[in-house]
N, C-alpha and C positions, 0 to 999 in steps of 0.2 A: 576409352582412351586411358583412363586411370589405371585399369588393369594392365595395359601395355607398359605404362610407366613403372608400375610396381614390379612387373616381370623383368624389365630392363635393369632396374636397380638391383634386383636379386642376382641376375646374371653377372652384373658388374661387381658382385660381392659387397654391395652396400646394403646389407640386410637391415642394419639399424635405421638407415634413412627410409627404407621401404616400410618398416614397421611403424615408424613415427608418422609417415605420410598417411598410412592406412588409419592410424588413430586420429590424425587431424581431420580426416574426411568424415569421421563419425561424430565430430564435435562441431555443430553448426556455428557456435559462438567464435570459433577460431578465425572465421572470415573477417572479424573486426580487427585482427592484427594486420600490420603492414607486411608486404611480401618479404622484406628483409628480415623481419622478426620470425616469420614462419620458416624461412630458409635457415635462419640461425638455429631454431629448434631442431630441425632435421640434421644439421651438421653436428650440433652438440650431441645428439643421440648416437650418431655414428661414431664420433670420437670416444664417447663414454663406453660404447660397446667394445671398441677395439682395445681401449685401455684395460677394461675388465678381463677381456680374453687374454691379453698379455700377462696380466697379473696372475690369473689362474694358471697359465702355462708355466710361468716362473715358479710359482709355489709347487706345482706338480713336479717339475724338474728338480727342485731343491730336496725333495724326498724328506721333508721334516718329520721327525719322529712324533711330535706332539702338535696338535692343532690348538693354538691358543689365540685369544683375542684380547683387546685392550680391557674389556670389561672383566676379564679373569684376573687381572693384575691387582694385587692388594698393595697399597702404598701408604706410608705414614708421612704426613706433612709435618716437618719440624716446626715447633712453635704453635701448633694448632691445638 
């Protein structure tokens, strides 16, 4: 039955939830969490996956000439 659920989630394009559910099933201690908490983890994973995909798509469409990150920024703090 679990495999059917995973297949349905994938067909519904909820791959983040499917992956999180698969990971939950591999962790026996997860059963100590309430249903609402486990469901929240699944929903959070799907939401994060979608946000990350949107960000990646936006960055690709922006066609930025340089790939920079916050760690690459040198700043001087006045008075320090």
